[in-house]
C-alpha positions in Angstrom: -15.1 -4.5 25.1 -12.3 -6.3 26.9 -12.3 -8.9 24.1 -11.6 -6.2 21.5 -8.8 -4.8 23.7 -7.3 -8.2 23.9 -7.3 -8.7 20.1 -6.3 -5.1 19.4 -2.9 -5.9 17.9 -4.3 -8.7 15.7 -7.0 -6.3 14.4 -4.4 -3.7 13.6 -2.1 -6.2 11.8 -5.1 -7.6 9.8 -6.1 -4.1 8.7 -2.5 -3.3 7.8 -2.0 -6.5 5.8 -5.3 -6.1 3.9 -4.4 -2.5 3.0 -0.9 -3.4 2.1 -1.9 -6.1 -0.4 -4.8 -4.1 -1.9 -2.6 -2.9 -4.9 -1.3 -6.4 -5.7 -4.2 -7.4 -8.1 -3.7 -4.2 -10.0 0.0 -4.8 -10.3 -0.5 -8.4 -11.4 -3.0 -7.3 -14.1 -0.6 -4.6 -15.3 2.3 -7.1 -15.5 0.1 -9.7 -17.4 -1.6 -7.3 -19.9 1.0 -4.5 -20.2 -2.0 -2.2 -20.2 -2.2 0.7 -17.7 -4.4 3.2 -19.5 -7.1 2.8 -16.8 -4.6 3.4 -13.9 -4.7 6.8 -12.3 -1.2 8.0 -11.4 -2.6 10.7 -9.2 -4.3 8.1 -7.1 -1.1 6.1 -6.6 0.9 9.3 -5.9 -1.6 10.3 -3.2 -1.5 6.7 -1.8 2.3 6.7 -1.8 2.4 10.0 0.1 -0.2 8.7 2.6 1.5 5.4 3.1 4.9 7.1 3.5 3.4 9.4 6.2 1.8 6.4 8.0 5.2 4.6 8.0 6.9 7.8 9.4 4.1 8.0 12.0 4.8 4.3 12.9 8.4 5.2 13.3 7.6 8.0 15.7 5.5 5.5 17.8 8.0 2.7 17.3 5.0 0.6 16.1 6.3 -2.2 13.9 3.0 -3.3 12.4 2.3 0.2 11.2 5.8 0.6 9.9 6.0 -2.8 8.1 2.6 -2.7 6.4 2.9 0.9 5.3 6.4 0.5 3.9 5.2 -2.5 1.9 2.2 -0.4 0.7 4.5 2.4 -0.2 6.6 0.1 -2.3 3.6 -1.3 -4.0 2.4 2.2 -4.9 5.8 3.1 -6.3 5.9 -0.2 -8.3 2.5 0.6 -9.8 3.7 4.1 -10.8 6.8 2.6 -12.4 4.6 0.2 -14.4 2.3 3.1 -15.4 5.2 4.9 -16.9 6.8 1.8 -18.4 3.7 0.6 -20.2 2.0 3.9 -21.1 1.1 4.4 -24.7 3.3 6.7 -26.5 
């Protein structure tokens, strides 16, 4: 248990980074294909709200790993929403 406690910050950073980069493959695919019919805007709205709240929570705790990874995630969610509306079929 002491080993986990010792690496707690690294585990948190790794979790945050993996979560933050999770939308990148979808964004790259949308940019390459210009197809976003399969993308759910509701999902990205919910993710953006959740990541925004996590970032705010990080600010309340003054916890930079939480703030940085969730602000990045929030930006990726907003970018995906922008792509959804730019490339949607008319």
